[in-house]
C-alpha positions in Angstrom: -72.2 -98.9 87.2 -70.1 -102.1 87.9 -72.7 -104.1 88.3 -75.0 -102.2 85.3 -71.7 -103.6 83.4 -71.6 -106.9 85.1 -75.0 -107.4 83.6 -74.9 -105.8 79.7 -71.8 -108.2 79.6 -73.2 -112.0 80.9 -76.5 -110.9 79.3 -74.5 -110.0 76.3 -72.8 -113.2 76.6 -76.0 -115.2 76.9 -77.1 -114.3 73.5 -75.9 -116.5 71.7 -77.9 -119.6 73.9 -81.0 -117.6 74.3 -80.8 -117.9 70.4 -79.5 -121.1 70.4 -81.9 -122.9 72.1 -85.1 -121.5 71.0 -87.3 -124.2 69.3 -85.5 -127.1 70.8 -86.2 -130.0 73.2 -85.5 -130.2 77.1 -86.1 -133.3 79.4 -86.0 -132.0 83.1 -85.9 -134.7 85.8 -86.1 -134.2 88.9 -87.3 -136.7 92.4 -90.5 -135.8 94.9 -87.9 -134.1 97.3 -88.3 -131.0 94.9 -92.1 -130.6 95.4 -91.8 -131.9 99.0 -89.3 -129.4 100.1 -90.9 -126.4 98.3 -88.0 -126.1 95.9 -89.6 -126.0 92.8 -91.1 -122.9 93.2 -88.0 -121.7 92.4 -87.7 -124.4 89.5 -90.6 -122.6 88.5 -89.3 -119.4 87.9 -86.8 -121.0 85.7 -88.9 -123.2 84.1 -91.1 -119.7 82.9 -88.5 -118.4 81.8 -87.6 -121.3 79.7 -90.8 -121.8 78.1 -90.7 -117.4 77.1 -88.1 -118.6 75.8 -89.1 -121.0 73.4 -87.8 -123.7 74.5 -89.8 -127.0 74.0 -90.3 -128.5 78.1 -90.6 -131.9 78.6 -90.5 -132.1 82.5 -90.2 -135.6 84.9 -90.7 -135.9 88.4 -90.5 -138.3 91.2 -92.5 -139.5 94.2 -90.0 -141.8 96.2 -90.3 -139.1 98.9 -94.3 -138.9 99.1 -94.7 -142.5 98.6 -92.4 -143.7 101.4 -94.2 -141.4 103.7 -97.5 -142.4 102.9 -95.9 -146.1 103.3 -94.7 -145.5 106.3 -98.0 -143.9 107.7 -99.6 -146.9 107.0 -96.9 -149.3 108.7 -96.3 -150.4 105.4 -92.7 -152.5 105.2 -90.7 -150.8 103.2 -88.9 -153.2 100.9 -86.1 -152.7 97.6 -83.6 -154.7 94.7 -80.7 -153.2 93.9 -82.9 -149.5 94.2 -86.0 -150.8 92.8 -89.2 -150.9 94.7 -91.2 -154.2 95.5 -94.1 -153.0 94.7 -97.1 -154.6 96.2 -101.0 -153.6 95.6 -100.5 -152.0 99.3 -97.4 -149.9 97.7 -98.7 -148.8 94.2 -102.2 -147.2 95.8 -99.5 -145.6 97.7 -97.9 -144.6 94.0 -100.7 -143.9 92.7 -101.6 -141.5 95.3 -98.9 -139.2 95.2 -98.3 -139.5 91.4 -101.6 -138.0 91.6 -100.9 -135.4 94.3 -97.6 -134.6 93.5 -98.6 -133.8 89.3 -101.9 -131.6 90.6 -98.9 -130.0 93.1 -96.6 -129.2 90.1 -99.5 -127.7 87.6 -100.6 -125.2 90.4 -97.4 -123.9 90.8 -97.0 -123.9 87.0 -100.5 -121.9 87.0 -98.7 -118.9 89.4 -99.3 -115.9 87.6 -99.4 -113.1 90.3 -98.0 -109.9 89.3 -94.2 -108.0 90.3 -93.3 -112.5 90.0 -91.5 -114.3 88.0 -94.5 -116.1 86.8 -96.4 -113.1 86.1 -98.2 -113.0 83.2 -96.6 -116.6 82.1 -100.2 -118.4 81.1 -98.0 -121.6 81.0 -100.3 -124.5 79.8 -99.9 -128.2 81.1 -100.4 -131.5 79.9 -100.4 -134.8 81.0 -101.6 -138.5 80.7 -100.8 -141.6 79.2 -97.8 -141.1 77.5 -95.4 -144.2 78.7 -96.4 -147.5 77.9 -94.7 -149.6 80.1 -94.2 -153.3 81.2 -92.8 -155.4 84.4 -89.4 -155.8 85.3 -90.6 -159.4 87.0 -88.2 -161.4 89.1 -84.7 -159.6 90.2 -82.4 -161.6 92.1 -84.9 -164.2 93.2 -88.0 -161.5 94.7 -91.1 -160.9 92.4 -91.2 -156.6 91.8 -94.8 -156.9 91.1 -96.3 -154.1 89.9 -92.5 -152.2 89.4 -92.1 -151.5 85.9 -89.6 -150.1 83.0 -90.8 -148.5 79.9 -91.6 -150.0 77.0 -93.0 -147.3 74.8 -92.6 -143.5 74.4 -96.0 -142.1 72.4 -93.2 -139.0 71.2 -95.5 -137.7 68.2 -98.4 -137.5 71.3 -95.4 -135.1 73.1 -94.5 -133.6 70.0 -98.1 -132.4 69.1 -98.2 -131.0 73.1 -95.3 -129.4 72.4 -96.1 -127.8 69.5 -98.6 -126.1 71.0 -96.2 -124.0 72.9 -97.2 -126.7 76.0 -94.7 -127.8 78.8 -95.3 -131.7 79.6 -95.2 -133.1 82.4 -94.3 -136.5 82.9 -95.5 -138.4 85.8 -93.2 -142.1 87.4 -95.9 -144.2 86.2 -96.8 -146.5 82.9 -99.5 -148.4 81.6 -99.8 -151.5 79.6 -102.2 -152.5 77.0 -103.5 -155.1 79.2 -104.6 -151.9 81.1 -102.1 -152.3 83.8 -100.3 -149.9 85.8 -96.5 -149.8 86.9 -94.3 -148.2 89.2 -91.7 -146.7 87.4 -88.3 -145.2 88.2 -88.2 -141.2 86.7 -84.4 -142.0 85.6 -86.4 -144.2 82.9 -88.6 -142.2 81.2 -86.4 -139.1 81.6 -84.3 -141.3 79.5 -86.5 -142.7 77.5 -88.5 -139.9 76.3 -84.9 -137.7 75.8 -84.1 -141.1 73.4 -87.2 -141.2 72.0 -87.6 -136.9 71.2 -84.5 -136.9 70.5 -84.0 -133.9 72.6 -81.0 -132.2 72.4 -80.9 -131.6 76.3 -81.4 -134.6 79.1 -80.6 -132.3 82.4 -80.8 -134.2 86.2 -81.2 -132.2 89.3 -80.0 -134.2 92.0 -78.8 -134.0 95.6 -74.8 -133.4 94.7 -73.2 -130.2 92.4 -71.9 -133.4 90.1 -70.0 -135.8 89.0 -67.2 -135.9 91.6 -63.3 -135.7 90.7 -60.3 -135.8 92.6 -61.2 -133.5 96.0 -64.1 -131.8 96.6 -64.2 -130.7 92.4 -66.3 -132.0 90.4 -66.0 -132.5 86.0 -67.1 -129.3 84.4 -67.4 -131.8 81.0 -67.2 -135.5 80.3 -67.4 -137.0 77.0 -69.3 -140.8 77.3 -66.4 -142.6 77.0 -64.6 -140.8 79.8 -68.4 -141.2 81.9 -67.5 -144.9 81.2 -64.0 -145.2 82.9 -65.0 -142.8 86.2 -68.1 -145.1 86.3 -65.7 -148.8 86.2 -62.7 -147.0 88.4 -65.1 -145.2 91.5 -68.8 -147.0 91.1 -68.1 -147.6 95.2 -67.3 -144.2 96.2 -69.8 -142.1 94.1 -72.8 -140.0 95.6 -75.9 -142.5 95.0 -78.0 -140.4 92.6 -75.1 -139.7 90.6 -74.4 -143.6 90.5 -78.3 -143.5 89.3 -78.2 -140.4 87.0 -75.0 -141.0 85.1 -75.1 -144.6 83.3 -78.8 -142.5 82.0 -76.8 -139.8 81.0 -74.6 -141.9 79.3 -77.1 -144.1 77.3 -79.2 -140.7 76.6 -75.7 -139.4 75.0 -75.5 -142.9 73.3 -79.2 -142.7 72.4 -79.0 -139.8 69.9 -79.5 -137.4 72.8 -77.6 -133.8 72.3 -75.7 -132.5 75.9 -76.9 -134.5 78.9 -76.5 -132.5 82.6 -76.4 -133.2 85.8 -76.9 -130.5 88.1 -77.9 -129.5 92.1 -81.1 -129.3 92.8 -80.0 -127.4 96.2 -78.8 -124.1 94.0 -80.6 -121.5 93.0 -81.0 -120.7 89.6 -78.5 -124.1 88.9 -80.3 -124.6 85.5 -80.5 -121.2 84.5 -76.2 -121.3 85.7 -75.7 -124.5 83.7 -77.5 -123.1 80.6 -76.5 -119.8 80.1 -73.0 -119.6 81.2 -69.3 -121.1 79.8 -68.5 -122.8 82.7 -71.8 -123.9 84.0 -71.9 -124.7 87.2 -72.4 -129.1 86.8 -70.8 -131.9 84.6 -72.0 -131.9 81.3 -71.8 -135.2 79.3 -71.8 -135.7 75.5 -71.3 -138.2 73.5 -68.0 -136.3 71.8 -65.1 -134.0 73.4 -66.6 -130.6 73.2 -64.0 -128.8 71.1 -63.0 -129.0 67.5 -60.3 -128.4 66.0 -60.8 -128.1 61.7 -59.9 -125.3 59.4 -61.8 -122.3 59.1 -65.4 -121.7 56.7 -66.4 -118.6 55.4 -69.5 -119.4 58.2 -66.2 -118.6 60.3 -65.4 -115.1 59.2 -68.0 -113.3 62.2 -66.3 -115.7 64.7 -62.9 -115.3 64.0 -63.6 -110.7 63.7 -64.7 -111.8 67.4 -61.5 -112.9 68.1 -59.0 -111.0 66.9 -60.5 -107.6 66.9 -59.8 -106.5 70.9 -56.1 -108.0 70.3 -55.8 -105.6 67.3 -57.0 -102.6 69.0 -54.0 -103.5 71.6 -51.5 -103.6 68.8 -51.3 -107.4 69.3 -52.3 -108.4 66.3 -51.7 -106.1 62.5 -55.8 -105.0 61.8 -57.4 -107.3 59.4 -60.4 -106.0 57.5 -63.5 -108.4 57.2 -63.1 -108.4 53.2 -59.7 -109.6 53.6 -60.4 -112.2 56.1 -63.1 -113.3 53.9 -60.1 -113.7 50.5 -58.0 -115.7 53.2 -60.2 -117.6 55.4 -58.8 -120.7 54.2 -55.6 -119.9 55.4 -57.2 -120.4 59.3 -57.7 -122.8 61.5 -60.3 -122.4 64.6 -60.8 -124.1 67.6 -64.6 -124.3 68.3 -65.9 -125.3 71.8 -69.7 -126.3 72.4 -70.2 -124.5 68.6 -68.8 -121.0 69.8 -65.3 -120.2 68.1 -62.9 -120.1 70.8 -59.2 -119.6 68.6 -57.8 -119.6 65.6 -54.7 -119.6 64.0 -53.5 -119.0 60.6 -50.7 -120.5 57.9 -49.2 -118.5 55.2 -46.7 -120.3 52.9 -44.1 -119.3 51.5 -43.5 -122.2 49.4 -39.6 -121.2 47.3 -38.0 -121.2 51.1 -39.9 -124.0 52.4 -41.0 -122.4 55.4 -44.9 -120.7 56.5 -45.8 -118.1 58.7 -47.6 -118.8 62.0 -50.1 -115.8 62.4 -53.3 -114.9 63.6 -52.8 -117.1 66.9 -56.0 -116.1 69.5 -57.2 -117.3 72.1 -61.0 -115.8 73.3 -60.3 -114.1 77.0 -63.3 -116.7 78.6 -61.4 -120.3 77.2 -57.6 -119.2 78.0 -55.4 -121.4 80.6 -56.9 -124.5 79.1 -54.1 -125.3 76.7 -56.6 -124.1 73.3 -53.1 -122.4 72.2 -51.2 -125.1 72.6 -53.3 -127.3 70.1 -53.7 -124.8 67.7 -49.9 -124.2 67.3 -49.3 -128.4 67.4 -52.1 -128.2 64.8 -50.2 -126.0 62.8 -46.4 -127.4 63.1 -48.7 -130.8 62.1 -50.0 -129.6 58.9 -46.7 -127.4 57.9 -44.6 -130.7 58.2 -47.5 -132.4 56.1 -47.2 -129.5 53.8 -43.6 -130.1 53.1 -41.9 -127.0 55.2 -38.8 -126.8 57.0 -39.6 -123.9 59.1 -42.3 -122.2 60.7 -41.3 -118.3 61.8 -43.9 -116.1 63.7 -43.8 -112.6 64.1 -44.6 -110.8 67.5 -44.7 -108.0 70.1 -46.0 -109.1 73.3 -45.5 -113.0 73.4 -42.4 -113.7 72.5 -42.0 -115.8 75.7 -44.6 -118.1 75.1 -43.3 -118.8 71.2 -39.4 -119.6 72.7 -41.2 -122.1 75.9 -42.5 -124.0 72.8 -39.6 -124.3 71.0 -39.1 -121.3 68.8 -35.3 -119.2 68.4 -34.5 -115.6 67.8 -34.2 -115.1 64.8 -34.1 -111.1 62.8 -35.8 -109.6 59.8 -33.0 -110.6 57.1 -33.6 -114.1 57.6 -37.9 -114.0 56.0 -38.2 -114.9 53.5 -37.7 -112.7 50.7 -41.5 -111.5 50.1 -41.9 -111.0 53.7 -39.1 -108.9 54.3 -40.5 -106.6 51.2 -43.4 -105.9 54.0 -41.8 -106.3 56.9 -43.0 -103.2 59.2 -40.0 -101.4 60.8 -42.8 -99.2 62.7 -43.8 -102.3 64.7 -40.2 -103.8 65.5 -41.9 -106.9 65.8 -40.0 -110.3 67.0 -38.9 -112.6 64.5 -39.0 -116.5 65.6 -38.3 -119.6 64.1 -38.7 -123.1 64.3 -37.5 -126.5 62.3 -40.2 -128.2 61.8 
């Protein structure tokens, strides 16, 4: 029964993401290691699930290990300059062979339709082609990189046409010039430019590490673009190699119009689904701006506010408010929104004759507690109270007296409430009255 209850809770919590992702465009990038070690089989199942939910998918694969294996077999030297392969004629032949082989393997795995597997009845169509126009990188640090190139243009219109037909688009790290030349590209360059040109909703990198490291063994759960830049400035030499490659790409994507970039581990089974369908995620999320927004509530927030306060009303912590009352008083409310979800709320009721205001209905969703959201709401309420000319802020509470006292409120009594509030005071609840001078 507990397992069933946990599943139901998870499924309900995932429902907003399922609804929100339909019709959105995700670019998912992964190295050739994921194919070489057999990890793409599990990823194919998760890709199938996203595709069935209506997500528009562009997959970008790498071929580095496959190319190096072929170069080693032929006895050819492997040359890099600042992480970029020097692609001579022999290396280019290996790149073309490896890219073709990996592409076919991926298409085969996405075509699996065996009964009693996650791919049963998938009927996925994969589209690939010359969507990427490239140009040579030329000479870097005195070394001619030969057939190594960079993305010049992504044919976003052609990709969108295939996505409109419910195809999954597969991009290889190869580009073509208008003169018919072939260039070896990095998968992160292809993925980043594709995400920007498509104005993708998400760019997701599957890498060797769990995410962007923080202090100790912890990883950053979320970073803004500015915070990500600070990480690069402070820890460039200490960052794992793949993070040093992918984090700048995440920054470029987010500054170029991509709404979210995710850095997650390819080694964790189900990491893609865990990152996308849980609030905590399992990797590092990079966003153009902070995820949390504190703003005045609108009529569209009434449902979210009700979802926050109804559990507290059932416990007797808050006085019950009907939807009709909330709709009439919604202009009194502040909401703290986290990644599109109403995570907290508070209301400010003015009593201008006494130059006082009541702070009411301060609530934070269970999943967001412990992150300082209550303090943010209180600080904003105090700021708005001061701006409106109020000298005193008061609260009525039955359970959270100590929390308010720790933040500067002092005990008071119903006799010190504004006269209109005194007339409404419920002596059956015996709420504590606390006040704070603004």
